[in-house]
C-alpha positions in Angstrom: 0.0 0.0 0.0 1.3 3.3 -1.0 1.7 6.1 1.5 2.3 9.8 1.9 4.6 11.7 4.7 2.1 13.8 6.7 3.3 16.5 8.9 3.5 15.7 12.6 1.1 18.6 13.2 -1.5 17.1 10.9 -1.4 13.3 11.2 -2.3 12.7 14.8 -5.6 14.9 14.8 -6.5 14.4 11.2 -5.7 10.7 10.6 -8.6 8.1 10.6 -5.9 5.4 11.7 -3.2 7.3 13.7 -2.7 6.0 17.3 -4.9 2.8 16.9 -7.8 4.7 15.5 -7.8 1.9 13.1 -9.3 -0.4 15.9 -12.1 2.1 16.3 -15.7 0.8 15.6 -17.2 1.8 12.3 -21.4 1.1 12.3 -22.6 0.0 9.1 -26.0 0.8 7.4 -27.5 -2.6 8.8 -26.5 -1.6 12.3 -23.6 -4.1 12.4 -20.1 -2.9 13.4 -16.7 -3.4 12.1 -13.3 -2.3 13.2 -12.1 0.4 11.0 -9.2 -1.6 9.7 -11.6 -4.7 8.8 -14.0 -1.9 7.0 -11.1 -0.2 5.3 -9.7 -3.7 4.0 -13.2 -4.6 2.5 -12.5 -1.8 -0.3 -8.8 -0.2 -0.3 -9.6 2.3 -2.9 -12.5 3.6 -0.9 -10.2 3.7 2.1 -7.7 5.5 0.4 -10.2 8.3 -0.8 -11.9 8.4 2.3 -8.6 8.8 4.5 -7.2 11.3 1.9 -10.0 13.6 2.2 -9.9 14.0 5.9 -6.0 14.7 5.6 -6.5 16.9 2.6 -8.8 19.2 4.6 -6.1 19.7 7.3 -3.3 20.0 4.7 -5.3 22.8 3.1 -6.2 24.6 6.4 -2.6 24.2 8.1 -0.4 24.4 5.2 -2.4 26.0 2.5 -1.6 23.2 0.1 -3.2 23.7 -3.1 -6.2 21.4 -4.5 -4.1 20.8 -7.6 -1.1 19.4 -5.4 -3.3 17.6 -3.1 -5.0 15.9 -6.4 -1.7 15.1 -7.7 -0.8 13.0 -4.7 -4.0 11.2 -4.6 -3.7 10.3 -8.3 -0.1 9.0 -7.4 -1.3 7.1 -4.5 -3.9 5.4 -6.7 -1.3 4.7 -9.5 1.2 3.1 -7.3 -1.7 0.8 -5.5 -3.0 -0.2 -9.0 0.6 -1.0 -10.1 1.1 -3.2 -7.2 -2.3 -4.8 -7.9 -4.0 -3.8 -4.8 -7.0 -2.5 -6.7 -8.1 -1.5 -10.1 
């Protein structure tokens, strides 16, 4: 799985998985619950999209990173993950 270095000032407060948050519970539409890591594992591309959306808001707010740059990074994450055969 491709990854991106996120500044320490952003990652702890914005990441959905930092510091054990990947063990938090996600409630599904049918009222069942899964651990975030299990939920994310069901659709890796969607997990990348969802996690990046949270990080991007913080990167824009705290570091004024442009939408263009953030979109480029997301595209590269997807390219690398496709290259590794993790998703289409």
